[in-house]
N, C-alpha and C positions, 0 to 999 in steps of 0.2 A: 613614491613612484616618479617624482620629478628627478631625484638623484639617479634612479634606475634608468629613466629615459635618457638622461645625459650620458650615462655610462654606455648605453646602447647606441649612441650617436643620433638619437632622435632630436630633431630640431625643436625650437620653442614653438613654432607654428604647428608642427605635428602633434606636440604634446597638448597644446590648447585645443586643437581640433578634435583630438581623441576624447578629451574631457567634455567637449560641447556636443558630442554625438549621442543621440538617444539610443536606448535599447528598444528596437522597433521590430514589428512583425515583417516589414519590408520597407525599403527606402521610398520616400514620397516620389510620385511620378509627375506631380505638378505642384504649383505653389500652394494650392489648397487641395489636399488629397484626404478625403474623409475615410478612406479605407485603412489609413495608417494609425496604429495604436502605439503610443509611447508607454511601454510596460513599466518602465521605472517611475514615471510620473504617476501612473495609475496606482502602482503598488504603494509608494510613499504617501500619496494623497489619501488613499483609502485608509492606510494604517494610521496616519495622523488624525484623520476624521474620526475613526473609532476611538483613538486615544482622547480626543477632544470630548466626545460624548461621555467617555468613562470618567474623565476628570470632573466634568460638570455634574454628572450623576452622583459621583462619590461625594462631592461637596454638598449637594442637596440632601443626600442620605445621612451624612454625618452632622448636618447643621443642628445646633442646639440653641436654646433661648438664653443660656447662661453666658459666661465669658467665653468668647470664641477663641479658638486657637489661631495660630498664624495662617494656616492654610484657609480656614473658614473666613478669617478677617480679610485676606487678600481677595478671595472670591466675592465676598460681600461688597468690597469697595469697587470691584470691577462691575458687578451687577448693578450697583447704584449709579455708576458712571454711565453705563449703557442705557439704563432705564430713564435717567434724566434727559439724555440726548433724544431718546425716542419720544418722550412726552413733549419735548419742545418742538419736534418736527412733525410727528404723526399725531394729529389731534383726535382721531377716532379711537376711543378707548377699546372698542371691540377688536379692531384690527391690531391694536398695539399688543394684545395678549399673545399674538403669534409673531408679530414683527420684532418686538423687543428681545425675546429669547433667540429668535433667528439671528439678529444682529450680534448678540453675545456669542453665539456659536460660530458665526463667520469670523469675528474678531480673533477668538482663541485659535480657531482652525488655521487661519491665514498666518497668525503669529508663529504657530508651531511649524508650518511649512516653510516660512521665511527663515526660521531659526536653524533649519538644516544647513544653511550656509555657514554657520559657525563651526561646524565639524571640520576637521582637517580635510582638505580637498581630495587627498589621495587615500583616505582611510577606507571608506566603503567601496570605492572602485577597486582598490587593491584586493580587498576581501572577495569581492565578486569575481575578479580575475582568477583568483586561486580556485574558487568553486567552479568556474567555467572551465578552467584548465583540467581540473580533476575529473570533469565529466567527459573528457576526451576531445574538447574543442581547443582551438588556438586561443590562448589567453590574451593575445594582442588584439583580438577582435571582440573582447569583452567590454561592452559599453555600458556605462551606468552614470546617470545624472540624478543627484539626490535632492535637488531643490525643485519641488513641483511648480512653484510660482515663477521659476525662470523658464517655464515652458509656456509659450504663447497659447497653445491649445487649451491649457489648464486655466489660465487667467481669463481667456475669452469665454470658456465654458462657464466660469463663475459669473461673468458680467452678463452673459446671455440669460442665465438663470434669474438674475435680478430683473432683466428686461421682461421676461415672461411673467414674473410676479407683478411688475408694474402694469402690464396689460390686463392681468387678472383683476387687480384692484380697480383699474379704470372702469372695467365692465361691472364689477360688483358694486362699487360705490355710486357710479353715475348711471348705470344701466347701459345696455348696448346702444339704444337710440340716443341717449344723452351723450355718450362718449363719441359716437360717430358725428353727432351734431357739433360737438366741440372740435373735432378733427377738421371740419370744413369751415368753421366760423372764427377760430382763434389762430393766430393773434391779430390778424389785420382787420377783421370785421366780418359782419354777417352778409354782406352784399353777395349775391350769386356769382358775380364776376370774380370775386376774390376766393371762391371756394377751392379752385385748383391750386392756387398759390398757398392758401392756408394748409391744405392737405399735404402738399409737397414739403412745406416748411416743417410740419409736424413729423413726417417720415424722416427727414434729414436730421431732426433733433433727436429722435429715438436712436437712429444709427450712430450719430456722433457721440451721444452719451455712452452708448454701449461699447463702442470701439475705444474711446478714451479711457473708460473705466477699466477695461482689461489691459490696455496697452501701458497705462501708467504703472500698474503693479509689475507687469512683466519687465518693462524697461529698467526700473530701479533694481529689481532682483537680478536680472541678467548682467547689469553693469557691476553689481557687487560681486557676483560669482566670478566674473572675468578678472576683477582686481585681485581676488584671492588667488586665482591661477597665476597671475603675474608675480605675486609675492612668493608663491611656491617655487617659481622658476629661479628666484634669487637663491633659495635654499638648495635647489638642485644644481646650481652652477658654481657653488662656492669652492668645490674641489678642483675646478678646471683652471684656476688662476694661481698665481704665486701666493706666498704666505700672507703678504699684506692685503692683496685683493681678496683672498679667501676669508680672512678674518673680517674685513670690512663688509663683505657680502653676508657672512653669517650673522654679524651683529645687526646689519640693516634688515635682514630677513626677520629676525626676532622682534626688532622695534616696530617695523612696518606691519608685521602680522598682528602684534598686540594692539597697536594704535587703531588699525582698521577694524579689528574685531570689536573693540570697545565702541568705536563710532558706529559700527554696523548694528549694534544692539539698538541704538536709537532709530536707525533706518528701518529695521524690520518691524519695530513697534509702531513707528509712525505710518508705515505703509499699510499695516493691518488696520490701524485706526482710520486712515483716509479712505480705504476701501469700504469699511463699515459705515462711515459717515455718509459717503456718496450713495451707498445703498439706501440708507435711511432717507436721505434727501429725495432721491428719485421715487421711493415708495410714498413719501409724504406728498410729493407733487401729484402722484396718481390719485390722491384723495381730494385735491383742490379743484374747485370749479373755476373755469375762466369766464 
C-alpha cells in the first residue's frame, strides 16, 4: 500500500494519517466522545481475547504429569513466573486464586495484541480495502488499525478495569467503613483537619495510577506503530529515485524493518509484563492496610 500510495501521488503525511485513522461508527465530536466505537480495536481485541482463552484452556486440557512437550513446558514456565510474582505481591491466598490467573490472562492477551504490530503494516488494511471496495464502497475510505493497544480507549479501558478491581478488593478486604476510614486518615494522619487533604490525595493517587497505567502501554505501542509506518514509506519511495537512491532505500528498508521488528519483540513482551506487574502491584496495595 505504501508503494501504491506513492504511485497515486499520496503524500507521506496522508499515508500515515490514513493508517492512523480508526474504523469508527462516526468521527468523534469532542476530545472525549463516549458514543464513538472503534470497530477495528474491538474486533481484534475480542478476537485475540478469545484466542488467549483458547490457548490457556488448551494448555490446561493437554497438561500431563509425564515429560511435558514444548508447548506445555512453555506455558508451565509462564504460569510459574506469574504465580511467583503474585505470591510476592498479593499475600492473601484466597484473593490470589483469582488474581494470579487474571494476571496470566492479561499478560498473554496484551502480548498478542501488541504482537499485531509485527505484521506488515499494509497487509490487513489492504485486504480490508479490497473487501470494502467489493461491497460497493470507496476503498480509499477503508480504515483499519490492527494494534488494539495503540488505541488509547482500549488501554484506558484495561487500566480502568484494574482500578475497579482495586476498589472491589479495598472494600472486600478492609470493609466499606475501614476503607473509607483509610481514605481520610492516610497518608498524612488521622487528625480531622487533615481529612480533606488525605481524601484529595487518595483520589489523585487513584486517578494518576489509572491514567499512567493506560498511557504507558498506549504511548509505547503507538510509537512502535508509527516507526513501522515510517519504515514502510522507505519501501514505498524506492522507485521514485534514481538507481543508486532506489537500491539504497530498498536495502535500508529491509535492514531497518528487520532490526526494528527484532527489537520490537522485546518491547511488546516488556510492555505486556509491565502492565501485568503494575496490575499486581495495585491489587496488592488494595490488600494492604495503612
